[in-house]
N, C-alpha and C positions, 0 to 999 in steps of 0.2 A: 504493500499502500504506499510507503514512505517512498519506494523506489518510482512507482506511477504518476506520485506528487511532484516529486523532483523531475521527471521527464517532462510532466506538462510545463512546470515552470520554467525549464529552459526551452521549449518549444514557443510559449510565450514570447520571452527575452529575445529569440531569434527573429520571429515575427515583427517583434516593436521595432528592432535592431533594422531590419530590413525595411519596413515601412519608414522608418526615421530616416535613412540614408537615400531611399527613394524620392521622399519629400524634399529633403536638402537637395539632391541633385535637381530637380525640378525647379525650385524656387532659385538655386545658383543660376540655371540655363536662364530662366526668365529674367534675372538680374543682366545677365552677360547681352541678352537681347536689347533690352530696354537701354544698355549704355551706347547703342548705336544711335538713339534719339536724343532729343533735348529736353526731354520729361526730367531726367535727376537734376539738372542746371535749373531748368525752370522752377521746378520745387525748393531747390535750396535758394534760388534767388528770392521767391515768394515769403520764405521764412524769415529773410532780411528787410524786407519791405515793407510786408503785409501790416497796414494800419502805424508804420514806422514815423510818419509826416508829423512834424511839430508846427503847429502855428504859432507864429511870433519868434523872439530870442528866448532862450532859455535863463533862468536865474541860476541852476544848478546843473552842472556836467557830471555825470556820472560814470567813470572809468572802472568797467569790470576787467579786474586782474587777470584772470583767465590762469595762463602757465606760469605768469610772474616773468621775471627778468633773468638772466638774456634767455629769450625765445622769438622765434619768429613773431609770434600771436603775442607777445607782449609788446616788441617794438612797434608793429603796424597797429595797435591800438593805442599806444601813446602818441604816434605819429596824426591820427586822426583826431585825439582828443586835442593835442595842441593845435591843430588846423581848427577845431572847433572854437577853442577858448582865444585864439588870437582875433578872431571874428566877432566875439563875444565879451569885450573887456569886462563887463560889470559880473559876469557869471563866476560862481567859486566852482570847486572841482573837488571831487571826491574821488578817492581812489579806493576800490574795494578789492581786499585779498586778506585770506585769513593769518593768522600768526602762524611762523614758522618756529618748530619745537627746538631748533637749534640757531637759526638766525634772526629770530624776533620780528624785526620790524624792516630786516634787510631788504626784502623784495620791494616793500611798499616805498622805501627809501631810493631805490634804484630806478622806480617809475616814476617819482617826482624829480629825481634829479635829470633823468630824461627829457621830462618837461620844461625844466627851467633852462637846460641847453638849447630847447627850442623857443626861449624867450619868454616863458609863462613866470609871473611873479610867484615866488615861493610863499607869499602870504593869501593867495588864493589858494592853496591846497591843504585839503586834510586827509587824515587816514580813519576809515573803516576798516578794522581788522577783526572782528567779531564774528562774521557770518562764515559759515563753512560752504554753503551753497546757496545757490540763487533766491530760494525762500528766504534764507536766514540772513542773507546781505540786503534783501530788500527789508526786511524786520529792523536791521541795525541802523541802515538810513533813514527810517521812518522815526525810530527813537532820535538820531540825533537832530532829524528837522523839528519834532515835535508836533503842536498844532500847527505850524505854517507849511504841514505838508498839503494842506486843502488849496492853498494859493499861491505855491512854487510850482514854476515849470521845469521839469525833467530833461535832460538830455543824455539819453543812454549810449555810451560807445561801448559794442562788443563784437564779436563774430559774427556773420550773416545767421547763421544757422541758429543761433542763441538769442537771437533778438527775439523773436516772437516770445518765448516763454520770459524773457527779462521785463518786457513792457506790463505783460499781464501779471507777473508776479509784484510789480510796484502797484499797479492798478490795484490790486487786489488787496493791498496793506494799506488803502487809505491814500493814494496820490490820486490826481484826478488830471491832472495835464502832465501824458508822458510820452516822449516821442524817442526816435533812435537814431543814431548814424553807424549801419553797418560797414564793419571794416573788409568790405572788397577789395581783393586783389587787382591792379590795373595793369591788365597782360601789354606786353612790348608789341609794337606793330600792330595793334589794334584795327585800325582800317584795312590796313593788309589783310590782315585773316577775315574779315568780312568779305573783303572780294575777291575772294578765291576764285569764281569763275572767269575772272579776267585777269587775275595775276599770272606771269611766266613763271613763278617760282615754285617747282613741282612739290617741294616740300610741304609749301603751304596748301596746294591741290589736295594731297594725301592726309591733310592734317585731322579729318574726322576717323581716319582710321589708325593713324601712328600716336596721335596725340588724345583727341577729345575721347577716345572709348577708355582708355584707361583713366584720364579726369574723372570721367564720368563715373567709372566704377568707385572710386574714391569717394566723389559725391554723395553716390548712392549708400554708402557706409555711414557717411556722416549725416543723412537726412535718416536713415532706418534709426541709428542712435538717437537721434534728437527726438524724434516721434516717439520712442518708447519712454524718454525723458517727460514729454509733454503728456504721454497718457498715464505717468505715475502722478505729476502734479495735479492732474484732473482727479484723479481718484481720491488724493489726498485733499483737494478742496482748493489747493494754493493757488490755481489760477481760474 
């Protein structure tokens, strides 16, 4: 009787694994096919631009720390933050990044230093190191702003895929005027790439096969990961 039970368990396990790997293969094949279309980038672009426009100038610029410094993510976010701060001279800047166990405020100070190098007055910069995810960081900023959150106009600087969740997290904790500046990369020779039909450069003509497919596979992973996070936040009632 015990042997029959073990055999049934083994058979069920084999069937489960077989179905799992078949499903995984089908899913991977679908992602591969979609990578030859513009769907991955359009979805990625939508996450960065959906309801992110802010009417008027911001009172507060919120720099989401991301991977910290030095990193490509941290550098591009500080670049966009400096661009926004130079256009809005009256806006204060809050840098969000959790404390490090070993380096304390080092990451925050490095980002602030990068902003100062780009011409931003150090007196405009504050730190918000208590949050460890987007929800707790939004709550940290809400505590710092207090009752002023109803009247403040926020501009969030973060990666495109993170913008949708960030804006809605800040709206959820009581801010009413929230917009964003997604940190899109600016490709080199953008106009040349757009004019693939007329260009004589064969490398550009073959771009969809040689470059876009691999880039779009990357976008697919980014988008899938972010939609999982969005789903989790909705289940928790954080957005």
